[in-house]
N, C-alpha and C positions, 0 to 999 in steps of 0.2 A: 504494500500500500504506500502511496506517496504522501504520507503524513509525517510531519516532523515529530521527533520524540517529545519535544517540549509541549507541543499542542496536544498530543495524546495524553500526557500526564495531567495537563490542565483540564482536559475534558473529563478524566477520571475523577478529579477532585471537585468538579463543578456540582452545585446543588441540583436536586431534581426539579424538573419543571412542574407546573401545575397539572399538565396533561399526564405526566408520568405518575404523579400522586393519585390523580383520579383513576387511572388505569389500574393501579395496585388495589385501590379500594373496590373497584368494580370487579376485579378478578376474584376477590374474596367472596363477594356477594354471589357471583356466578358459580363458584365452587359449591356454596351451600345450596343454591337452587338446583344445581345439577345433581347433587347427591340426594336431595329430597325427591327428585324425579326418577330416582333409581338408575341414573345414567342414561336415560332415554330422551331427555329434553334436547331439542335442537335450537337453532337460533330463533326461530319463530316463537316457540313456546317460551323461551327465556326472555325474549323481547316483551311478550305479553305479561309475564310475571313481573318484570321490572316496571312496566307501565302501571301495573296495579299498585306498586309501591311509590309511584310518582317519579320514577327515574326514566328519562327519555334518552334512549341510546339506539343507534342504527344497528340493523342486523349484521352489516359488514364489520362493524367494530366489534360486536360480540363474537363473530366468527374468528376474527383476527386474534382476539384475546384468548379464545378457547384453544387455538393452535398451540 
């Protein structure tokens, strides 16, 4: 990769962005919902369950986080 060593280490030490923090919280919620659904919930069902809780998230984002 064509990244300087100093930039790489600066990136490692940088604080997490708001989106990264949101994603981590959302992943925990998705794990709980997925386990409650006995591992059968897909993105559509998870999107509906999140909407019931007042969380608006796209199916593509849910799928990306589930990977």
